C-alpha positions as CSV (number, residue, x, y, z in Angstrom):
1,M,52.4,188.6,-66.2
2,S,49.2,188.7,-64.2
3,A,47.8,185.7,-62.4
4,T,44.4,184.5,-63.3
5,L,41.7,183.3,-60.9
6,E,42.3,179.6,-61.9
7,D,46.0,179.9,-61.1
8,T,45.2,180.9,-57.5
9,Q,43.0,177.8,-56.8
10,P,44.5,174.6,-55.3
11,K,45.0,171.9,-57.9
12,Q,42.9,168.7,-57.4
13,P,44.5,165.3,-57.9
14,V,43.6,163.7,-61.2
15,R,41.7,160.3,-60.9
16,K,42.8,157.7,-63.3
17,P,40.0,155.6,-64.9
18,R,39.7,152.0,-63.7
19,S,41.3,149.4,-65.9
20,I,38.8,147.5,-68.0
21,R,40.8,144.3,-67.2
22,T,40.3,144.8,-63.4
23,V,36.6,145.2,-63.8
24,L,36.3,142.1,-66.0
25,L,38.3,140.0,-63.5
26,G,36.0,141.1,-60.7
27,V,32.9,140.2,-62.6
28,L,34.4,136.9,-63.6
29,G,35.2,136.0,-60.0
30,F,31.7,136.9,-59.0
31,L,30.3,134.6,-61.6
32,V,32.6,131.7,-60.6
33,L,31.5,132.0,-57.0
34,I,27.8,131.9,-58.1
35,A,28.6,128.8,-60.2
36,L,30.3,127.0,-57.3
37,G,27.5,127.7,-55.0
38,G,25.0,126.4,-57.5
39,L,27.0,123.2,-58.0
40,A,27.2,122.6,-54.3
41,G,23.5,123.1,-53.9
42,Y,22.8,120.8,-56.9
43,G,25.0,118.1,-55.4
44,A,23.3,118.4,-52.0
45,G,20.0,118.2,-53.7
46,I,20.9,115.1,-55.7
47,G,22.1,113.4,-52.4
48,D,18.9,114.3,-50.6
49,R,16.9,113.0,-53.6
50,K,18.8,109.7,-53.7
51,A,18.4,109.2,-49.9
52,A,14.7,109.9,-50.2
53,E,14.4,107.4,-53.1
54,S,16.3,104.8,-51.1
55,G,14.0,105.3,-48.2
56,I,10.9,104.9,-50.4
57,I,12.3,101.8,-52.0
58,Q,13.0,100.2,-48.7
59,Q,9.6,101.0,-47.4
60,Q,8.0,99.4,-50.5
61,L,10.2,96.3,-50.2
62,T,9.2,96.0,-46.5
63,E,5.5,96.2,-47.5
64,Q,5.9,93.6,-50.2
65,F,7.6,91.3,-47.7
66,Q,4.7,91.7,-45.3
67,F,2.3,90.9,-48.1
68,A,4.3,87.8,-49.0
69,L,4.0,86.6,-45.4
70,V,0.2,87.0,-45.7
71,D,0.1,85.2,-49.0
72,M,2.0,82.3,-47.4
73,E,-0.4,82.2,-44.5
74,F,-3.3,81.8,-46.9
75,Q,-1.3,79.3,-49.1
76,R,-1.1,81.8,-52.0
77,Y,2.4,80.5,-52.8
78,E,2.6,81.8,-56.4
79,A,1.9,85.3,-55.3
80,A,4.3,85.0,-52.4
81,R,7.0,83.7,-54.8
82,Q,6.6,86.7,-57.1
83,R,6.7,89.2,-54.3
84,L,9.9,87.6,-52.8
85,E,11.6,87.4,-56.2
86,F,10.8,91.1,-56.7
87,I,12.3,92.0,-53.3
88,I,15.5,89.9,-54.0
89,S,15.9,91.5,-57.4
90,H,16.0,95.0,-55.8
91,D,17.8,94.0,-52.6
92,P,19.5,90.6,-52.6
93,G,20.4,91.0,-48.9
94,F,16.9,91.9,-47.7
95,P,16.6,90.1,-44.3
96,G,14.6,86.9,-44.5
97,A,13.7,87.2,-48.2
98,Q,15.9,84.3,-49.4
99,T,14.9,82.0,-46.6
100,K,11.2,82.6,-47.2
101,L,11.6,82.1,-50.9
102,T,13.1,78.7,-50.3
103,E,10.3,77.9,-47.9
104,V,7.7,78.9,-50.5
105,L,9.3,76.8,-53.2
106,V,9.1,73.8,-50.9
107,L,5.5,74.4,-49.7
108,A,4.3,75.0,-53.3
109,V,5.2,71.4,-54.3
110,I,3.8,69.6,-51.3
111,P,0.3,68.5,-51.9
112,T,-2.4,68.8,-49.2
113,S,-3.7,65.3,-49.6
114,V,-3.1,62.6,-47.0
115,P,0.0,60.6,-47.8
116,T,-0.3,56.8,-48.4
117,A,0.4,54.6,-45.4
118,T,3.3,52.7,-47.0
119,L,6.1,54.9,-48.3
120,T,9.1,53.0,-49.7
121,V,11.7,53.9,-52.2
122,T,11.7,51.4,-55.1
123,P,13.3,51.5,-58.5
124,D,11.0,53.4,-60.8
125,S,10.9,53.0,-64.6
126,S,8.1,55.4,-65.3
127,G,10.3,58.5,-65.4
128,A,11.3,61.5,-63.3
129,E,7.7,62.6,-62.7
130,S,6.8,59.5,-60.8
131,A,10.0,59.7,-58.7
132,Y,9.3,63.3,-58.1
133,Q,5.8,62.7,-56.8
134,R,7.1,60.0,-54.5
135,S,9.7,62.3,-53.1
136,V,6.9,64.9,-52.4
137,Q,5.1,62.3,-50.4
138,L,8.1,61.4,-48.4
139,V,8.8,65.0,-47.6
140,Q,5.3,65.4,-46.4
141,A,5.6,62.3,-44.2
142,Q,8.8,63.8,-42.8
143,D,10.8,60.7,-43.7
144,W,13.9,62.6,-44.4
145,P,16.4,59.8,-45.2
146,N,14.0,58.2,-47.8
147,A,13.0,61.7,-49.1
148,L,16.7,62.4,-49.8
149,A,17.1,59.1,-51.5
150,A,14.0,59.8,-53.7
151,L,15.4,63.3,-54.6
152,D,18.7,61.7,-55.6
153,Q,16.7,59.3,-57.9
154,V,14.9,62.2,-59.6
155,R,18.3,64.0,-60.3
156,K,19.7,60.8,-61.7
157,L,16.8,60.3,-64.1
158,D,16.7,64.0,-65.2
159,P,19.2,66.5,-63.7
160,N,17.1,69.4,-65.0
161,Y,13.7,68.2,-64.0
162,K,12.0,70.9,-61.8
163,A,15.4,72.1,-60.6
164,A,14.1,74.9,-58.4
165,Q,11.6,72.8,-56.6
166,L,14.1,70.0,-56.0
167,D,16.6,72.5,-54.6
168,G,14.0,73.7,-52.1
169,M,13.1,70.1,-51.1
170,Y,16.8,69.2,-50.7
171,Y,17.3,72.2,-48.4
172,F,14.2,71.3,-46.4
173,S,15.1,67.6,-46.0
174,L,18.8,68.1,-45.3
175,R,18.1,70.8,-42.7
176,N,15.5,68.7,-40.8
177,Q,17.6,65.5,-41.1
178,G,20.5,67.4,-39.5
179,V,18.4,68.7,-36.7
180,A,17.0,65.2,-36.1
181,L,20.4,63.6,-35.9
182,I,21.7,66.2,-33.4
183,G,18.6,65.5,-31.2
184,Q,19.5,61.8,-31.3
185,G,23.0,62.5,-30.1
186,N,24.7,62.0,-33.5
187,L,26.4,65.4,-33.4
188,E,28.9,64.8,-36.3
189,G,26.1,63.5,-38.6
190,G,23.9,66.4,-37.8
191,I,26.7,68.9,-38.5
192,Y,27.3,67.2,-41.8
193,Y,23.7,67.4,-43.0
194,L,23.2,71.0,-41.9
195,T,26.4,72.0,-43.8
196,L,25.0,70.3,-46.9
197,A,21.7,72.2,-46.5
198,E,23.7,75.5,-46.7
199,R,24.5,74.6,-50.3
200,F,20.8,75.1,-51.2
201,G,19.9,78.1,-48.9
202,T,20.8,80.1,-45.9
203,L,20.3,78.3,-42.6
204,D,17.6,79.6,-40.3
205,N,18.7,80.9,-36.9
206,T,17.6,77.7,-35.1
207,G,19.5,75.4,-37.4
208,Y,22.6,77.6,-37.5
209,Q,22.8,77.9,-33.7
210,L,22.2,74.2,-33.2
211,R,25.1,73.4,-35.6
212,E,27.4,75.8,-33.8
213,N,26.6,74.4,-30.4
214,A,27.2,70.9,-31.7
215,R,30.6,71.9,-33.0
216,F,31.4,73.5,-29.7
217,Y,30.4,70.3,-27.9
218,V,32.7,68.2,-30.1
219,N,35.5,70.5,-29.5
220,A,34.9,70.5,-25.7
221,A,34.8,66.7,-25.7
222,S,38.3,66.6,-27.3
223,F,39.7,67.8,-23.9
224,W,38.0,65.0,-21.9
225,E,40.4,63.3,-19.5
226,L,43.3,65.3,-21.1
227,D,42.6,68.8,-19.7
228,W,39.9,69.0,-17.0
229,K,40.2,72.7,-16.7
230,L,39.2,73.4,-20.4
231,A,36.7,70.6,-20.3
232,A,35.0,72.1,-17.3
233,E,35.2,75.6,-18.9
234,Y,33.7,74.6,-22.2
235,F,31.0,72.3,-21.0
236,G,30.1,75.0,-18.5
237,Q,29.2,77.2,-21.4
238,L,27.0,74.5,-22.9
239,S,25.2,73.8,-19.6
240,G,21.5,74.0,-20.1
241,S,21.7,73.6,-23.9
242,G,20.2,70.1,-23.8
243,L,22.8,68.7,-26.1
244,W,24.1,65.2,-25.7
245,D,26.4,62.8,-27.6
246,G,24.5,59.6,-27.1
247,T,26.2,58.8,-23.8
248,M,26.2,62.0,-21.6
249,T,24.5,65.3,-21.7
250,A,26.4,68.6,-21.6
251,N,25.2,69.1,-18.0
252,E,26.5,65.7,-16.9
253,R,29.9,66.3,-18.5
254,Y,30.2,69.7,-16.9
255,H,29.3,68.1,-13.5
256,F,32.0,65.4,-13.8
257,A,34.6,67.7,-15.3
258,A,34.1,70.3,-12.5
259,M,34.7,67.6,-9.9
260,R,37.9,66.3,-11.5
261,Y,39.2,69.8,-12.0
262,G,38.5,70.4,-8.3
263,D,40.5,67.3,-7.4
264,Q,43.4,68.6,-9.5
265,L,43.3,72.0,-7.7
266,Y,43.0,70.3,-4.3
267,E,46.2,68.2,-5.0
268,D,48.0,71.5,-6.0
269,E,46.9,72.9,-2.6
270,M,44.8,75.6,-4.3
271,Y,42.0,75.0,-1.8
272,C,39.8,78.0,-2.4
273,A,39.8,77.5,-6.2
274,A,39.1,73.8,-5.6
275,Y,36.2,74.6,-3.3
276,E,34.6,76.8,-6.0
277,Q,34.7,74.0,-8.5
278,Y,33.1,71.6,-6.0
279,E,30.4,74.1,-5.3
280,A,29.7,74.6,-9.1
281,A,29.5,70.8,-9.5
282,A,27.2,70.4,-6.4
283,R,24.7,72.9,-8.0
284,I,24.1,70.3,-10.8
285,G,24.2,67.0,-8.8
286,P,25.6,65.2,-5.8
287,L,29.4,65.0,-5.5
288,D,31.0,61.6,-5.6
289,E,32.9,60.2,-2.6
290,V,36.3,61.7,-3.5
291,A,35.0,65.1,-4.4
292,A,32.8,65.3,-1.3
293,R,35.8,64.5,1.0
294,N,38.0,67.0,-0.8
295,Q,35.4,69.6,-0.7
296,N,35.2,69.4,3.1
297,Q,38.9,69.6,3.5
298,A,39.2,72.4,1.0
299,Y,36.6,74.4,3.0
300,Q,38.5,74.0,6.2
301,Q,41.7,75.1,4.6
302,C,40.2,78.0,2.7
303,Y,38.1,79.2,5.7
304,P,40.0,78.2,8.8
305,A,38.4,78.6,12.2
306,T,39.6,81.6,14.3
307,E,39.9,81.8,18.1
308,I,37.4,84.3,19.6
309,Y,38.6,86.3,22.6
310,I,36.0,86.3,25.5
311,P,36.4,89.0,28.1
312,P,36.8,87.7,31.8
313,T,33.4,89.1,32.9
314,T,31.6,87.4,30.1
315,A,33.5,84.2,30.7
316,V,32.6,84.1,34.4
317,A,29.0,84.7,33.6
318,T,28.9,81.9,31.1
319,G,31.1,79.5,33.1
320,E,33.8,79.4,30.4
321,T,37.5,79.5,31.0
322,P,38.6,83.0,30.1
323,A,41.2,83.3,27.4
324,T,44.5,84.9,28.1
325,P,44.6,88.3,26.4
326,P,47.6,89.0,24.2
327,P,50.4,91.0,25.8
328,T,50.5,94.7,25.3
329,E,53.3,97.2,25.1
330,E,52.7,98.3,28.8
331,T,52.9,94.7,30.1
332,P,56.5,93.7,30.9
333,T,57.6,90.5,29.2
334,A,60.6,89.9,31.4
335,A,61.7,90.4,35.1
336,P,63.5,93.6,35.8
337,T,67.3,93.3,36.2
338,E,69.1,94.4,39.4
339,E,70.7,97.3,37.6
340,A,67.3,98.6,36.5
341,T,66.0,98.3,40.1
342,A,69.0,100.1,41.5
343,N,68.8,103.0,39.0
344,P,65.2,103.9,38.6
């Protein structure tokens, strides 16, 4: 049988057609990747949009707060109140908004007319309005004790009468009464009234810091004559605060406590530490007799005088008696023995 031309050619491998399933899976995977990328981009876009919106809102609230301050400056209290309430409704923690709202509520109810010369709290049978007007006059006159008594009378006559305005006046009166009592040396009373004021609004920085210093003073005084170390340490931190308790200022207590703590250290023969306490006390005021004497002795013990070696030539020139130099290794300290002399 003869071979044909086709039989003499090399046979080519036969390619199998791709499976339709494989193609579909590839297309599906590609579509999934596209969908995931789209979702990631969409999420990032939403985050950026929300961040931008938050920034715009904060900017608007800041502008409204500045406008409210201008309204307060020109006594447009109603406009200021609306702006501040708008700010708080969007951001309750906006710095200063709540405090300014309380201030606006107080200023809005204080009339600009001159108060009467005689302001007394007397029983009133004409109703809550008359008692309210009298409390306004007392607040304007800065008569805080009587103002608080008048506010209490309004609440007794009608607990719901102008509740928001009364809360603001309560805050204003309690806060200022607390500050006044601390200034008079009644620290515990001042702390009490400032704490009551917090029930009606957030304390301003001045009132808050004053209350914390008063608490610290009371705590420091608890160590008086019991632990001079802690008394000196704590009153030292209050030095310069201007606080006092009706008998002594914080500076005076620090001065006295430092001297007594120095005496304690001196008795324990801790002379350098004692001298430091005496120096700290002396920077505030003169030392008393005991502290002055101990300070002198502590200085001598902490910084003893040292003998100064003067070379012979210098001593002859100055007419001083030369000091004997200390022995050296080359200088013999004992006479040589006979055995050492015989056997050099």
